[in-house]
C-alpha positions in Angstrom: -54.9 -160.6 56.9 -58.0 -160.2 58.7 -58.2 -158.6 62.2 -60.4 -159.7 64.9 -61.4 -157.0 67.7 -62.2 -158.2 71.1 -64.7 -155.1 71.8 -64.7 -155.5 75.7 -61.0 -156.1 76.6 -59.7 -154.0 73.0 -57.4 -156.6 72.1 -57.0 -156.3 68.6 -55.6 -159.9 67.0 -54.5 -161.0 63.4 -56.4 -163.6 62.0 -54.2 -165.8 59.9 -56.5 -169.1 59.8 -53.7 -171.3 61.5 -55.8 -171.7 64.8 -58.5 -174.1 64.9 -61.5 -171.6 66.2 -61.7 -168.0 67.5 -61.6 -169.3 71.2 -58.0 -171.0 70.3 -56.8 -167.8 69.2 -58.2 -165.8 72.6 -56.4 -168.2 74.5 -53.2 -168.2 72.9 -53.2 -164.3 73.7 -54.3 -165.0 77.4 -58.1 -163.6 76.8 -60.3 -165.3 79.5 -63.5 -166.3 77.6 -66.0 -168.6 78.3 -66.8 -171.9 77.3 -68.3 -175.6 78.0 -67.8 -178.3 76.0 -65.8 -177.0 73.1 -67.5 -179.0 70.5 -70.7 -176.7 69.7 -73.0 -178.5 71.9 -73.3 -176.5 75.0 -73.6 -172.5 73.6 -71.6 -171.4 76.5 -69.0 -169.6 74.4 -71.3 -167.6 72.1 -70.3 -164.3 71.5 -72.1 -161.2 69.8 -70.7 -160.9 66.3 -70.6 -156.9 65.9 -69.3 -157.0 62.5 -67.6 -159.3 60.3 -68.5 -162.8 59.1 -67.9 -166.1 61.0 -68.6 -169.7 59.4 -68.4 -173.5 61.1 -65.9 -175.6 59.2 -66.7 -178.6 61.3 -70.2 -177.8 62.1 -71.9 -177.7 65.3 -75.1 -178.6 67.0 -76.0 -176.3 69.4 -78.0 -172.9 68.1 -76.4 -169.7 68.9 -78.9 -166.5 69.4 -79.2 -164.6 66.0 -76.2 -162.3 65.8 -74.1 -164.1 68.1 -71.0 -166.7 67.2 -70.1 -170.1 69.1 -66.4 -168.8 69.5 -65.4 -172.4 70.1 -66.1 -173.8 66.7 -66.4 -171.0 64.4 -63.9 -169.2 62.1 -63.7 -166.0 60.3 -65.2 -166.3 56.8 -62.3 -167.1 54.6 -63.9 -164.7 51.9 -64.0 -162.0 54.6 -60.9 -159.3 54.5 -61.1 -156.7 57.0 -62.0 -156.0 60.7 -64.0 -158.2 62.6 -65.3 -157.3 66.0 -66.5 -159.7 68.7 -67.9 -159.0 72.1 -65.8 -160.6 75.0 -67.8 -159.6 77.7 -70.1 -161.8 79.7 -73.2 -163.1 77.5 -75.5 -164.0 80.7 
């Protein structure tokens, strides 16, 4: 099982893949992260991926900045086993 560490808050969560996306996992554990459309269009949910790999199983139309991920529609890459670090601070 992989782990996601949210850098700013220090929260470390197990990623088992049962959640639809990383934003959903964060919300289940009471992390208050920015988001807008929840479909990968507006990019309001983008956060820096410090380490690890993500993928977009349902796609997205918004383009995150280089090194960032749209948490509302990405998951940890299935082949990635380890610890992923994601910023959970304000993007702007």
